[in-house]
TORKOLRO-369762 format. One line per field, with one value per residue (C-alpha): residue in three letters; y, z, x; residue number from 0. Coordinates in Angstrom, 3 decimals. Layout:
# residues N
aa: Ala ...
north: Y ...
up: Z ...
east: X ...
i: NUM ...
# end
This chain:
# residues 126
aa: Met Gly Lys Ala Gln Asn Pro Arg Arg Val Ala Asp Asn Glu Ala Met Ala Lys Leu Arg Met Leu Arg Thr Ser Pro Gln Lys Leu Asn Leu Val Ala Ala Met Ile Arg Gly Lys Lys Val Asp Lys Ala Leu Ser Asp Leu Thr Phe Ser Lys Lys Arg Ile Ala Val Asp Val Lys Lys Cys Leu Gln Ser Ala Ile Ala Asn Ala Glu Asn Asn His Asn Leu Asp Val Asp Glu Leu Val Val Ala Glu Ala Tyr Val Gly Lys Asn Leu Thr Met Lys Arg Gly Arg Pro Arg Ala Arg Gly Arg Phe Gly Arg Ile Ile Lys Pro Phe Ser Glu Leu Thr Ile Lys Val Arg Gln Ile Glu Glu Gln Ala
north: 24.058 26.580 26.926 24.219 25.186 26.658 24.545 25.662 27.713 26.314 22.488 22.071 22.554 25.856 29.538 32.434 36.404 38.887 42.319 44.423 48.448 48.515 51.728 50.229 48.425 44.964 44.311 45.904 44.124 40.883 41.438 41.400 38.730 36.641 37.483 35.491 32.442 29.116 30.241 29.450 32.089 33.366 34.036 35.604 38.187 38.793 39.556 41.851 43.742 44.620 45.036 48.409 48.498 50.830 48.161 45.607 46.736 46.294 42.513 42.226 42.956 40.792 37.907 38.212 38.252 34.860 33.509 34.870 33.299 29.844 30.206 31.502 29.866 26.698 26.055 25.020 25.535 28.722 27.057 24.297 27.221 27.839 30.743 28.160 30.551 34.334 35.585 39.674 40.686 43.914 46.331 49.523 52.226 55.581 57.981 61.568 63.847 66.718 69.030 69.337 71.844 72.887 71.867 68.434 66.106 63.645 60.699 59.783 56.065 55.048 51.428 49.888 46.212 43.093 40.529 37.193 34.870 31.180 29.511 25.932 23.756 21.470 18.557 18.733 15.770 14.188
up: 98.934 99.671 101.983 102.687 100.613 102.938 103.157 101.631 103.734 102.578 100.815 97.373 96.657 98.226 97.516 99.768 99.381 102.232 102.331 105.086 106.542 105.939 106.964 109.192 112.098 112.238 113.460 110.717 108.256 109.890 109.169 105.255 105.587 107.206 104.253 101.919 103.896 102.583 99.471 96.069 94.435 91.740 94.209 96.837 93.878 93.030 96.859 97.433 94.016 95.244 99.207 100.648 102.726 101.871 102.875 100.586 97.408 98.977 100.066 96.364 95.728 97.826 96.547 93.134 94.196 95.921 92.682 90.630 92.834 92.358 88.705 87.959 90.568 91.796 88.467 89.980 88.353 89.087 88.460 91.673 93.980 97.094 99.953 102.645 105.277 105.623 108.828 110.014 112.363 114.059 112.573 114.142 115.607 114.588 118.391 117.073 119.781 120.344 122.613 124.562 126.900 130.327 128.843 128.519 125.286 123.645 122.134 118.407 117.755 113.924 113.626 110.398 110.108 107.696 105.986 104.966 102.221 101.364 98.683 97.976 94.984 95.724 93.210 92.399 93.045 90.310
east: 17.889 15.324 12.439 9.879 6.595 3.801 0.681 -2.822 -4.803 -8.075 -9.038 -8.573 -12.064 -12.082 -10.985 -10.950 -10.719 -10.235 -10.806 -9.460 -9.761 -13.663 -15.049 -17.660 -18.557 -18.268 -21.934 -23.521 -21.315 -22.016 -25.474 -24.560 -22.294 -24.834 -27.333 -25.044 -23.790 -24.740 -25.857 -25.100 -22.796 -25.027 -27.924 -25.610 -24.545 -28.080 -28.910 -26.005 -26.710 -30.336 -29.357 -30.231 -27.193 -24.067 -21.553 -23.188 -21.357 -17.973 -19.055 -20.172 -16.433 -14.948 -17.182 -16.741 -12.959 -13.283 -15.111 -12.297 -9.722 -11.627 -11.950 -8.283 -6.111 -7.569 -9.542 -12.929 -16.015 -17.979 -21.761 -21.139 -19.482 -21.413 -20.644 -18.913 -17.517 -18.302 -16.859 -16.066 -13.370 -12.612 -9.578 -8.305 -10.981 -9.931 -10.803 -11.836 -13.923 -16.114 -16.630 -19.563 -21.039 -19.500 -16.013 -16.989 -15.755 -17.704 -15.817 -16.490 -15.146 -14.912 -14.585 -13.313 -13.840 -12.245 -14.234 -13.303 -15.143 -14.527 -16.351 -16.216 -17.109 -20.156 -20.839 -24.850 -26.561 -28.175
i: 0 1 2 3 4 5 6 7 8 9 10 11 12 13 14 15 16 17 18 19 20 21 22 23 24 25 26 27 28 29 30 31 32 33 34 35 36 37 38 39 40 41 42 43 44 45 46 47 48 49 50 51 52 53 54 55 56 57 58 59 60 61 62 63 64 65 66 67 68 69 70 71 72 73 74 75 76 77 78 79 80 81 82 83 84 85 86 87 88 89 90 91 92 93 94 95 96 97 98 99 100 101 102 103 104 105 106 107 108 109 110 111 112 113 114 115 116 117 118 119 120 121 122 123 124 125
# end
């Protein structure tokens, strides 16, 4: 007799991917995440491909991972997927410093963040 199976964290028509320790501030990452929220996945991928933001490359990898999870693990149709949620959280912050004039010390904070993307299959209205 083993432990009971954990319930799924997402619904039956959803899949998700999470990316941790992204070397950017949550505020900058949220700008890119807001760009893809609610869009169909093929449109979101093309928007991320042509974005000039540096972190868009990592967001695109996370979105591709969520699509692959939906297809391989949950048997969802890729053509009917939309980005249901894309939210950003804070992670650790590296504290660095730099000597300044008159014996002072300038703090430099280097934030990390994490990204969660959920894709949902919706049936197209015919």
